[in-house]
Residue, then its C-alpha position, 0 to 999 in steps of 0.5 A: m201792937n207791942r208798945l216796944i216796937t211801935p216807935v220803929i216801924g219801918t223806915c226804908h219805905d221800901s214797897f217790897c219790904q216785909l216791915c213797911c209793907g207797901s206792896a199787895s203782894i207781901k201783905s200776908q209775909s208782913a202780917t206773919l212777920w209783925e205778929y212773929l216779932e211781936t210775940a218775940l217782944d212780949l216775951i222779952e217784956l214779960e221776962h223783963a219785968r221778972g227781972n231777966s235781963a236776956p229772956i232770949k237764949l238764941a237769935i239766928v240771923g240770915r241775910d234777907p228773905y229769899p224771894e221763893e216761898a217766903i212767909g214772912i218768918p225768916f227761914a221759914k217755907p209755907t210747909i214743913a217738909k218745904t222748910a225741910s229741904s230749902l238751902s238753909g232750914g234743914v241744916i239749922f233745925r239739925s243743928l239745933g237737935v230737932d227732926i224736922h221731919a217728926w214734927r207732928g203738925n203741918d202748920v210751919k208757923i207753930l213750929f217756929e212759934k214753939l221755938l220761940k216758947q224755947r228762946i230761939v228766935f229767927l231774925n233777918a238783916s234785911y227784910v227786902f229781898l237784896g238781890k244776890g250779889p253781895l251787900v253794898q252798903g251805898k245800895h243796901g243800908a237804908y234796908l239794913h237800918c229799916a230792919n235793924t231798928a225792929n231787930s236791935i230790940i229782940v238782939n239787946g235781949t237775947e244772950q247769943v247771936v249768930l249772924c249767918g254769912e252776910a248778916a254780920k257784915g249788914y249788922k254791923w253796918a246797920n250800926g255804924l260800925k266797919t266790916k272788920t270791927v270786932l263784935a261783944p262776944k255773945f255775936h257769932c259770925v259764922p259760915h251761912p248755913s246753905a250746903r253751898v257754903y260747906n266745901r268752902n270752909e268745912a271745918e267752920f261749917q261743921k263746928y256751928w252746922a253739924p247736928g247738934a252743934l248749935v245744942n251742944m255750943f249753947g247748952l240747947q238740950t234741956v230746952m230743945s226737949a218739947v219742940n216736938c209736942g204740940r201746941 
């Protein structure tokens, strides 16, 4: 296990937390998540040793793992097709300039690993599903803090952070901040990429989630050019 994350093993101890892994039903999700986070941390540690203070170009942070067909990696589903057709996955990849349907492999993990090598990481504000209602600090605070203990190491080494929907609120609470606190410029509090959010604020939604929007906003064009290649 990467030495950076050893001191911050999950702290909420919920049996359904992907970090704390107390339930047999999510062991495979937990193993996938830890492998993914450790890969990101290995990359950060390597680049820090080379003098690069912000090895990750972009972190995209969701609220929590949706309970249907989660595999451990945020926003990922068991297959390429299911990831592309999910409420958020297809929107995010189009915004990153990636035609997920053109991906030439069947293993969705390889796609996310390839994006990580391109310095793009996916995180969740909580690694336990928090239900379909709004976030409540007293009810969900422990789960947000648990995820933040691991996420913060990655976020600190990231140039730009996109906080999707209530992930912004969750991030602020986990760091002892008030809901209305204005974050540092590298943090972008954006609408959730779910298509159902589109009609609430179309202009803001399109700013971040239109095809190629994140590529253009954060200068990812050259970084993304090799994503559809094999391993």
